[in-house]
MARPA-36151 format. One line per 5 residues: number of its first residue (from 1); for each residue x, y, z of C-alpha. Coordinates in steps of 0.2 Angstrom, whole numbers, plus 5000, padded with zeros to 4 digits. Layout:
NUM = X,Y,Z  ...
! end
This chain:
1 = 5000,5000,5000  5015,5012,5002  5019,5013,4984  5003,5019,4975  5011,5035,4968
6 = 5024,5025,4960  5012,5015,4950  5007,5030,4940  5025,5035,4936  5026,5021,4923
11 = 5012,5028,4912  5017,5047,4913  5018,5056,4897  5036,5061,4897  5036,5072,4881
16 = 5024,5081,4869  5028,5090,4853  5020,5105,4845  5022,5118,4831  5014,5134,4827
21 = 5008,5142,4810  5003,5160,4806  4989,5156,4794  4973,5146,4798  4973,5136,4783
26 = 4990,5129,4787  4985,5123,4804  4984,5104,4805  4978,5093,4819  4991,5080,4822
31 = 4982,5062,4822  4994,5055,4835  5001,5070,4845  4993,5082,4857  5000,5100,4859
36 = 5007,5105,4876  4995,5120,4877  4980,5109,4874  4985,5094,4884  4984,5101,4902
41 = 4965,5103,4902  4959,5092,4916  4963,5087,4934  4969,5070,4928  4982,5077,4916
46 = 4990,5090,4927  4991,5076,4940  5001,5066,4928  5013,5081,4927  5014,5081,4946
51 = 5018,5063,4947  5031,5066,4934  5039,5079,4946  5040,5066,4960  5049,5054,4949
56 = 5067,5061,4950  5067,5058,4969  5070,5040,4966  5085,5044,4954  5095,5050,4969
61 = 5104,5034,4971  5109,5031,4953  5103,5037,4936  5116,5042,4923  5130,5032,4928
66 = 5136,5038,4945  5131,5031,4962  5125,5047,4970  5113,5042,4985  5111,5059,4994
71 = 5114,5051,5011  5130,5043,5005  5136,5059,4996  5133,5069,5011  5141,5057,5024
76 = 5157,5053,5015  5161,5072,5017  5159,5070,5036  5167,5059,5049  5155,5044,5052
81 = 5159,5033,5037  5172,5029,5023  5168,5028,5005  5175,5010,5003  5173,4999,4988
86 = 5188,4991,4979  5201,5005,4981  5203,5024,4981  5199,5024,4962  5183,5015,4964
91 = 5170,5029,4962  5184,5041,4963  5172,5056,4963  5166,5050,4980  5184,5047,4987
96 = 5189,5065,4981  5174,5073,4989  5178,5063,5005  5196,5070,5004  5191,5088,4999
101 = 5200,5087,4983  5185,5086,4971  5188,5092,4953  5175,5099,4940  5178,5083,4931
106 = 5177,5072,4946  5162,5077,4956  5144,5071,4958  5139,5079,4942  5124,5067,4939
111 = 5115,5075,4954  5115,5092,4945  5106,5083,4931  5094,5074,4942  5090,5090,4952
116 = 5087,5101,4937  5076,5087,4930  5065,5088,4945  5065,5107,4944  5060,5106,4926
121 = 5045,5094,4929  5040,5104,4944  5039,5120,4934  5028,5111,4921  5015,5109,4934
126 = 5016,5127,4941  5016,5135,4923  5002,5125,4916  4990,5123,4931  4982,5140,4929
131 = 4975,5135,4912  4967,5120,4918  4948,5123,4920  4942,5105,4924  4949,5105,4942
136 = 4943,5111,4959  4951,5126,4968  4956,5114,4982  4966,5102,4970  4973,5117,4960
141 = 4980,5124,4977  4986,5107,4983  4995,5102,4967  5003,5119,4965  5010,5118,4983
146 = 5016,5101,4980  5025,5106,4964  5033,5121,4973  5039,5111,4988  5046,5098,4977
151 = 5055,5112,4967  5062,5119,4983  5068,5102,4988  5078,5100,4972  5085,5117,4974
156 = 5089,5115,4992  5101,5100,4987  5109,5110,4973  5111,5125,4984  5119,5115,4998
161 = 5131,5106,4986  5135,5120,4974  5128,5136,4982  5130,5148,4967  5118,5141,4954
166 = 5105,5146,4941  5089,5149,4950  5073,5150,4939  5054,5147,4942  5049,5146,4923
171 = 5057,5133,4912  5070,5140,4900  5069,5141,4881  5083,5138,4869  5098,5140,4871
176 = 5093,5134,4889  5105,5146,4898  5101,5156,4914  5111,5168,4924  5120,5162,4939
181 = 5113,5167,4956  5123,5170,4972  5120,5157,4986  5110,5170,4996  5099,5174,4982
186 = 5096,5155,4979  5091,5154,4997  5079,5169,4996  5070,5160,4981  5069,5144,4990
191 = 5062,5151,5006  5050,5163,4997  5042,5149,4987  5041,5137,5002  5032,5151,5012
196 = 5019,5153,4998  5016,5134,4996  5014,5132,5015  5002,5147,5017  4991,5143,5002
201 = 4992,5125,4998  4980,5117,5009  4992,5103,5013  4987,5089,5026  4998,5087,5041
206 = 5000,5069,5036  4996,5060,5020  4984,5045,5020  4991,5028,5017  4985,5028,4999
211 = 4997,5043,4996  5012,5039,5006  5026,5047,4997  5017,5064,4993  5022,5080,5001
216 = 5013,5084,5017  5013,5100,5028  5024,5092,5040  5037,5088,5026  5036,5106,5020
221 = 5039,5112,5038  5054,5101,5040  5061,5107,5023  5058,5125,5029  5067,5122,5045
226 = 5082,5113,5037  5084,5127,5025  5082,5141,5038  5094,5132,5050  5107,5129,5037
231 = 5107,5148,5031  5107,5153,5050  5093,5165,5046  5089,5170,5063  5074,5181,5057
236 = 5065,5165,5053  5070,5155,5068  5053,5159,5077  5043,5153,5063  5053,5137,5061
241 = 5051,5133,5079  5032,5136,5078  5031,5124,5063  5041,5111,5074  5029,5113,5088
246 = 5014,5112,5077  5020,5095,5071  5022,5090,5089  5005,5096,5095  4996,5089,5080
251 = 4997,5071,5087  5000,5065,5069  5018,5058,5073  5027,5050,5087  5043,5040,5091
256 = 5043,5022,5087  5048,5012,5103  5060,5000,5094  5073,5010,5085  5079,4995,5075
261 = 5062,4992,5068  5062,5008,5059  5073,5001,5045  5064,4986,5041  5051,4985,5027
266 = 5037,4984,5040  5044,5000,5048  5041,5010,5032  5029,5025,5035  5027,5021,5053
271 = 5021,5034,5065  5038,5042,5066  5040,5044,5047  5037,5062,5040  5044,5059,5023
276 = 5052,5044,5013  5057,5041,4995  5048,5026,4990  5056,5011,4982  5047,4995,4977
281 = 5054,4978,4972  5038,4970,4965  5038,4972,4947  5053,4984,4948  5058,4989,4931
286 = 5074,4998,4935  5089,4991,4925  5106,4996,4920  5099,5002,4904  5083,5009,4912
291 = 5090,5017,4928  5075,5030,4928  5062,5017,4927  5050,5014,4941  5055,5001,4954
296 = 5068,4999,4968  5085,5005,4974  5103,5000,4970  5109,5009,4986  5107,4993,4997
301 = 5117,4983,4985  5130,4997,4984  5133,4997,5003  5130,4978,5006  5143,4967,5014
306 = 5156,4960,5001  5156,4941,4998  5144,4939,5013  5140,4921,5018  5129,4911,5029
311 = 5119,4927,5034  5100,4923,5038  5096,4942,5037  5106,4951,5024  5111,4949,5006
316 = 5129,4953,5000  5134,4968,4991  5149,4979,4985  5156,4985,5001  5154,5003,5000
321 = 5151,5015,5015  5159,5005,5029  5155,5014,5046  5170,5020,5055  5176,5011,5071
326 = 5175,5028,5081  5157,5030,5076  5152,5014,5083  5162,5017,5099  5155,5035,5102
331 = 5139,5027,5108  5135,5022,5126  5133,5003,5127  5115,5006,5133  5111,5016,5117
336 = 5099,5006,5106  5104,5016,5091  5121,5009,5091  5116,4991,5086  5099,4996,5080
341 = 5108,5006,5066  5125,4999,5064  5130,4980,5062  5145,4975,5072  5150,4960,5061
346 = 5162,4952,5075  5146,4950,5086  5135,4945,5071  5147,4931,5066  5146,4924,5084
351 = 5128,4923,5084  5125,4918,5066  5141,4910,5059  5141,4923,5045  5157,4927,5035
356 = 5163,4941,5023  5178,4947,5014  5183,4965,5018  5186,4978,5005  5195,4994,5005
361 = 5193,5004,5021  5185,4989,5029  5181,4992,5048  5170,4977,5052  5155,4989,5054
366 = 5141,4991,5042  5126,5003,5040  5112,4991,5046  5099,5004,5042  5100,5001,5023
371 = 5109,4984,5021  5100,4974,5008  5088,4962,5017  5085,4944,5012  5071,4944,5000
376 = 5072,4963,4998  5071,4963,4979  5058,4949,4978  5047,4950,4963  5058,4962,4953
381 = 5055,4962,4934  5072,4969,4929  5089,4969,4936  5090,4962,4954  5103,4973,4960
386 = 5093,4989,4955  5077,4984,4963  5078,4983,4982  5063,4990,4991  5072,5000,5005
391 = 5063,5017,5006  5075,5031,5010  5069,5040,5026  5072,5059,5023  5063,5066,5038
396 = 5059,5058,5055  5049,5064,5070  5065,5063,5080  5072,5077,5070  5057,5087,5073
401 = 5060,5086,5092  5079,5089,5090  5076,5105,5079  5063,5111,5092  5076,5108,5106
406 = 5090,5116,5097  5080,5132,5093  5074,5133,5111  5092,5131,5116  5097,5145,5105
411 = 5085,5157,5114  5070,5156,5103  5053,5158,5113  5042,5143,5111  5028,5132,5120
416 = 5039,5118,5125  5057,5116,5133  5073,5111,5125  5076,5099,5139  5059,5089,5137
421 = 5061,5088,5118  5079,5081,5120  5074,5069,5134  5061,5062,5122  5074,5057,5110
426 = 5086,5050,5123  5072,5041,5132  5068,5031,5116  5087,5027,5115  5087,5020,5132
431 = 5097,5034,5139  5096,5046,5154  5095,5065,5153  5109,5077,5149  5109,5096,5148
436 = 5100,5103,5133  5115,5114,5127  5117,5117,5108  5133,5107,5108  5124,5092,5116
441 = 5109,5093,5104  5121,5093,5089  5129,5078,5096  5113,5070,5099  5108,5073,5080
446 = 5124,5064,5076  5120,5049,5087  5102,5048,5080  5106,5050,5061  5121,5041,5057
451 = 5120,5036,5039  5105,5047,5035  5115,5062,5027  5113,5074,5041  5130,5075,5050
456 = 5140,5085,5037  5128,5099,5035  5127,5101,5054  5145,5103,5055  5145,5116,5041
461 = 5131,5126,5048  5137,5126,5066  5155,5131,5061  5162,5115,5068  5168,5108,5051
466 = 5185,5117,5051  5190,5108,5068  5181,5091,5065  5185,5088,5047  5203,5086,5047
471 = 5216,5072,5042  5212,5056,5050  5230,5049,5050  5225,5035,5038  5213,5040,5023
476 = 5209,5058,5024  5224,5069,5020  5216,5086,5018  5207,5097,5030  5190,5105,5026
481 = 5191,5124,5024  5177,5137,5021  5181,5137,5002  5176,5118,5002  5158,5123,5007
486 = 5153,5122,4988  5159,5109,4977  5166,5112,4960  5152,5115,4947  5153,5100,4935
491 = 5164,5105,4920  5151,5099,4907  5139,5112,4914  5152,5126,4914  5156,5122,4896
496 = 5137,5121,4891  5134,5138,4900  5144,5147,4887  5153,5158,4899  5138,5162,4910
501 = 5144,5151,4925  5158,5156,4936  5167,5141,4944  5167,5140,4963  5183,5143,4972
506 = 5184,5126,4979
! end
């Protein structure tokens, strides 16, 4: 029931053609094509465009030849995991990003393409929906809000990774070039569009089971707060806190008692889940020659344990993203998040007899949250490796509590207390109370979200990156510096922009 919105993707009209003439007698109706300006004339057809705008979400793991899972891409630049693989040249763009020596020709350029594909599709909805007459005012407002929030989500990732990017809210015409905006201007565009969508979209606080995977008000609130906190826009801290406390007061979300259960298929879209990217194995059509098809994810296989044998729980994989030893060891032994989110293979082999062969940067610790489960690609119709059904958890209620706690600890006035919100998260983990200082809350975020793509951005926004992200004496030989905040813009995009893009000073 979690995947209804994906079913529609396989039948979306991806392209339409049209021409124009200056004399009536030359106007000819195509017998097998529909002109764009004539096509979007009903609720059903504009909804097709909206579903198409959701489609690039599932390309975040792999689409055009690079492995670019957004959690992985974020975390290899932080200090919780390594890149792994066969050696330092295996997915070299990830290894370079991890060591802060990315190049315009060796960076996650595929994500640039994916994000702008999502922006293009979102703009199609916004640009055409006003001309649709066969639609209720309620659905028009809802679809517009969803498209704007999706567009803001795609732009947020471009902004965090590259900063100074072309920002536009109407699709480009030939030669498809737009001026580059400064990072602060991109932020202004993102936040203004989000505010409009939140205020005018009529979004539900939580979607119904039939529509799990669609944007909700809570998801929009989380995106808003993420962007505001990353920008350190103190003028909007009060609004962000009010959004977090509105989610809390709604009663629509709650922490799951068993942390480890969150990551199983049965734990998808549980009471803690605010937004997930849906993947489905049954009839999954993703393939190496059809990576953008509807179906599952390749990410579990990518981080799976190399040459795994005798495991009753997990299938093998390619040995990327091993968890660092110090990450596992930072947890209190009583913390349920340690073994609920990380697999300690030494302990696992004692209980199961399982074996494996370590690869580059092997530590013996693996990201249990997203390891490929036995039967996790059951029923696939195309390539087995591409169709695991592990949803990617983007926003969880635990993050709502920790954002609220942090904002209160920073002095923003709210209804609750920083201590109570922090205690809720620690209570679920099986731990006692600690003072709700900003530093303690940031560390709690680290403990809660290992492997979920949060740590790097927290270090950058809090100013801790320069002291934390330093050579590790083994694999990382360079230090993070402020000019590493924005990755090099892909060289192919610089070339295509015909002189309108200035390269980041990375």
